C-alpha positions in Angstrom: 127.4 172.4 -9.5 128.6 174.0 -11.9 130.3 170.9 -13.3 127.5 169.0 -13.1 124.6 171.2 -14.6 127.4 171.8 -17.5 127.3 167.8 -18.2 123.8 167.3 -17.6 122.7 169.1 -21.0 122.8 164.8 -22.1 120.7 164.1 -19.1 117.6 164.8 -19.5 115.6 162.3 -20.1 111.3 163.0 -18.7 109.8 166.2 -18.2 111.2 167.4 -14.8 113.2 163.8 -14.7 117.5 163.7 -16.1 119.1 160.6 -15.8 123.4 160.7 -14.7 125.6 157.5 -15.8 128.6 156.2 -15.2 130.9 153.3 -17.2 133.6 151.6 -15.7 136.0 153.3 -17.4 135.0 156.3 -15.5 134.6 154.9 -12.0 132.1 152.7 -12.0 133.0 150.0 -9.2 129.3 148.4 -8.9 126.1 148.5 -10.4 124.3 151.2 -8.6 120.2 153.3 -8.3 120.3 156.3 -6.8 118.0 158.8 -6.6 118.0 162.9 -6.2 115.1 165.1 -5.6 116.3 168.9 -6.1 114.3 171.8 -3.8 114.2 173.8 -5.4 114.9 172.1 -9.1 117.3 173.2 -11.5 117.1 174.3 -14.9 119.4 172.3 -17.3 119.2 173.7 -20.6 116.8 171.9 -21.5 113.4 173.9 -23.0 111.5 170.4 -23.4 112.6 169.2 -19.7 113.6 171.9 -17.2 113.5 172.2 -14.9 114.5 168.8 -13.6 113.4 167.8 -10.3 114.6 164.6 -9.9 118.0 163.2 -10.9 118.3 159.4 -11.5 122.1 158.1 -10.7 123.0 154.7 -12.5 125.8 153.1 -12.5 127.0 150.1 -14.9 129.9 147.6 -14.2 129.0 146.4 -18.4 127.9 146.3 -20.9 124.7 143.8 -20.2 124.4 143.5 -16.5 121.9 146.6 -16.1 120.2 146.1 -18.6 117.3 144.6 -16.2 117.1 147.3 -13.8 116.8 149.5 -16.3 113.8 147.8 -17.9 112.2 148.1 -14.2 113.4 151.6 -14.5 111.5 152.5 -18.1 108.3 150.3 -16.5 107.8 152.4 -13.8 108.6 155.7 -15.5 106.2 155.3 -18.3 103.6 155.4 -15.9 102.3 159.4 -15.4 100.7 158.7 -12.3 103.5 157.0 -10.7 106.2 159.7 -11.9 103.9 163.0 -10.3 103.7 160.6 -7.1 106.9 160.1 -7.1 107.9 164.1 -7.9 105.9 165.0 -5.1 107.2 162.7 -3.0 107.7 164.5 -0.2 110.4 161.5 1.6 112.2 159.0 1.2 109.8 156.2 2.4 107.2 158.1 0.8 109.8 157.7 -2.6 110.2 153.9 -2.4 106.4 153.1 -1.4 105.3 154.6 -4.8 107.7 153.6 -6.5 107.2 149.7 -5.3 111.1 149.5 -6.2 
């Protein structure tokens, strides 16, 4: 967890949400998107976005393949009500239903 926190300073994306990502040269083998909720939330050192309650991980195999995926993710994250519901979701099924992924 210390390594995670040390590298997380660049991750905060929105209030309570961080985005972690990797590229092929760092081990990405296929395009993937994952969501991890943190309970309890963790402070990553961002005065604006802490505490982080949700980490979104993105694995991209090239510069272009993940653009559509990021556009869909952005649509969800720009909806404040949806973000609040995602952060409050108590199960993976509820999370998926809210995100309509």
